[in-house]
N, C-alpha and C positions, 0 to 999 in steps of 0.2 A: 536799387532793384534786388528783390529777394532771391536767394539761391534755391534752385529747383531740387526737390528731394528725390533720391533714386530709390525705387522699389525693386527688389530682386524678382526675377521672372520665375514663375511656377507654372509647370505644364498642367493644363487641365485634363482631368480624366475623361476618356472617351466614353461615349454611350455604350459601346460594346463591352468595355471592361466592367462597367456598372452592372450590366445584365449578367455577365459571367459570374461576378462576385455574388450577385443575388441568387443565382442558380446553385452555386456551391453551398451557400448558407442554407438554402431550402433542402438540399440533399442531405446535409449533415443533420438538420432537424428531423427529417423523415427517418434517417438511419437510427438516430437516437431513440425516437419513439418506437420504432420496430423492435430494437434490441430490448428496450424496457418491457414492451408487450410480451415478447417471447419469454423473458425471465419470469414475469408474473405468471404466465401460462404454465411454465414448468413447475413453479412453486405450488400452484393450485393442483396440478396433477399429482405432485408428490404427496401433498396433504390428503388428497382423495384416495390414493393408493394405500396410505398408512391407515386411514379409517376403514377401508375395505378389509385389510389384513386383520385389524382388531375385531371386526364384526364377524369375519368368517369363522365358522366352527372348526375346532381342531380336527385333523385327519383321523380316520377310523383306526388306522394302524400306527403303532408307535415305533420309534427309533430303537434299535438300528436295523430293523427288518427292511427288506427290499420293498415292502409295501408302503413305506413311509412317504416317499417323495412323490407328490402328485404332480404329474406332468402338465395337466390342464384340468379344468373343472370337470369332474365326473369320470376322469381316466386316471387310474393309479398304476404304480409299478406292478402290482399284483395282476392287473388286467394285461399289461404288456408281457409279463412273464408267461402268460398262457398262450401267447402267439407263437406260431412255429418259426424258428430261426431259419433264415435263408442259408444255403450252403455257401461256405467260403471257398470250396474246393471244386468249382464247376468244371466238369470234364476231366478231372484227374483220373477217373476210372478208365479213360480211353488212351491214356499214355502207355506207350510200349516200354517195358522194363528192360534194362540192359544188365544181364547177369541176375544171379539169385538175390532176392531181397535180403537185407541185413535184419537180423532179429533184434527188435527193440522193445522196450517197455517203459512205462512211467507210472508214477504213483498218483492216484486221483483221490483227493480228500473229500469227505462228506460235505454236501451243501447244507444238510440239515441233520442235527443230532438233538432230538427233542424227546421229552418224557411225557407219557400219557398215564393217567391214574384211574383205574376202574372204581376206586373208592370215592373219587371226586370227578365225575364224568365231564363237567364243564370247565374244569381248570385248564388254563393254557400257560405256556411258559412266560415268566416275567420278563420285562424289558431287560436287555443285556446292558449293564452299566459299564461305562468307560472309566479309565484311570486318568486323573488330571495330572499332567506333568508340565515342566517349564517349556515344553515345545508344543503343547496342545493336549487334546484329549485322545488317548490311545485305547483302542478296543482290542484286548488280547484275543487271539484266535483259539480259545479253548472250548472244547466240547466235552460234554459229560455223557457217559454211558451208565445207566442205572437200571437194574432189574431186581424186582422183588415180587412178593405174592400178588401185589396189586398194581405195581408199576412196571411198565415196559418201555423200551426205547425204540423210536422210529428213526431210521437213518436213510438218507436219500442221496444218490449220486447222479451226476449228469455225465454220460459218456462223451468224451472229447476227442477231437482230431480225426483226420482222415486215415483210413487204413489201420486203425488201432481198435479193431472190433472183436477181439477175443479178451473177455473181461474175467477177472477173478476177484471175488470177495475174500479178503484175508483178515483173520483175527489173530493177532500175535501178542503174546504175553512175555514179560521179562523172565530171565532164569531165576531170579530171586528178588526179595524185597528191596535190596540195595541198588538194583538195576532199574528201578522205576524212574522214569524221566522226571526231573524237577522235584524229586522227593515227594511227589504227590501221593495221597492215600490210595490204596488199592484193596478192594474187598473181593475175594474169590468165592464162588459157590462150591458146596460139597456135593451137589447133585448137578446133572446136566441142565443146560438151558436150551431153549428152542429158538430157531431162526426161521421166520416165515417170509415169503415174498408178499408184497402188497399190490393189489390191483389198482394202481394209480400211475398214470403216465404224465401227469402235470406237476409243476413245481409245488411243493408243500411249503408252508410258512409257519415257523414255530409259534409265532404270536397268535395264530388263529387255530392251531391244532390241539385238539383235546380228545379224550377217550370217546366222547359222543360224536365227534366229527371225524374220527379216524377213518382212513381208507379201509375197505374190506380186505380180509386176509385172502391170499391165494394159496399156493401149495406150501406145505411144511417142508423146508429144505433139509433140515437135519436137527437132531439133538446133539448138543456139543458139550463135551466134558472139558472144563477149563482148569488148568493149574499152571504153576510156574513153568515156563519154558514151552508152553502149548503154542502150536501154530496150526490153525485150521483154515482151509480154503475151499472155495466152491467156484468152479469154472462154468461160464455160460457165454453164449454168443450175444453181443450187444451191437447196437447201431449208433452211429455218431449222432449226438444231440438228443438221444432219447433219455428219459428219466427212469431210474430204477430205485425202488423203495423196498426196504426190509424192516422187519420188526424183531427185536430181541426180547424174549419173554420167558416166564416160567412155562414148562410144558403144559401145565393146567393151572389156571389161576386158583388160588385158595388151597393148593395141595400142601401136604405136610412137609414136603421136601424142602431143604434149605437151598434155595437157588439165588440168594442175594448176591448181586454183582454190582460193583461201582468202580469207576475210574474216570480220570480227566485225561484228555489228550489234546495235543496241539498239532500244528501243520508242519512239524519237523519230520523229514523222511525216516529218521532213526528213532523217533519217539515211540516208547513202549510203556504201557500197553496201548493198543490201537486197533481200530477197525478201519480198513482202507479198501479201495478198489484199485487193483493193478490192471492196466490195459497193455495188451501185447499186440505186436504188429501182425497184420494179416496180409499185407501186400509187400 
């Protein structure tokens, strides 16, 4: 009689387990297809955006002016600059003061220092070039003041801060040539120069400002004689966030007087020579 062979017992898979395994496999396949589809869609969008950037014409205004950066199609920073800024100090004028206000002041530097030339009426300021360093591109905050028989300088300030609405335009020169900040060149006139107010209450942009597009002159403020150690100032009432523009020029273009003036200035409070606006407290 032959010996019976023993077969080890194996548990059969239940129908429910097969169904669950099938659902898991199906879910993984759907998830894989979805992820692949999303990735392909993102790649297509990236390529499409790159093509649009290549085909889009360059902006009208060049770096580093505030007009450069387009916020959306058809709206530039220049357009936004012309919008009135909302007050950051709502209701401050209603606050009751305790005691006499402290006298305060601060230096306000020009937003615009640009030259216009009557001998070349359409010329605008060239783009301001940066300096390449090992930490990136740096744009020195240097401004130029130039006055000659054909060239004048337009300077513009924005009045800042609440309760600082007594303004003073100040032109200050060093006591001697060795005191010029940064050993930069300085040319002084032998005859007076004139300073005019400009009838313009919107931001100016140096890269679009020329003699032919200059704002109209307002009142002549003064004729100024400048020499080493000179300090000239003009006081006026200003309002927070308003723009104030001025023009430095020869008293009459084409005159025989020697009114050539030239210097460079930075945003150092002690920098000389310089034209600045000092704001004094009013509350």
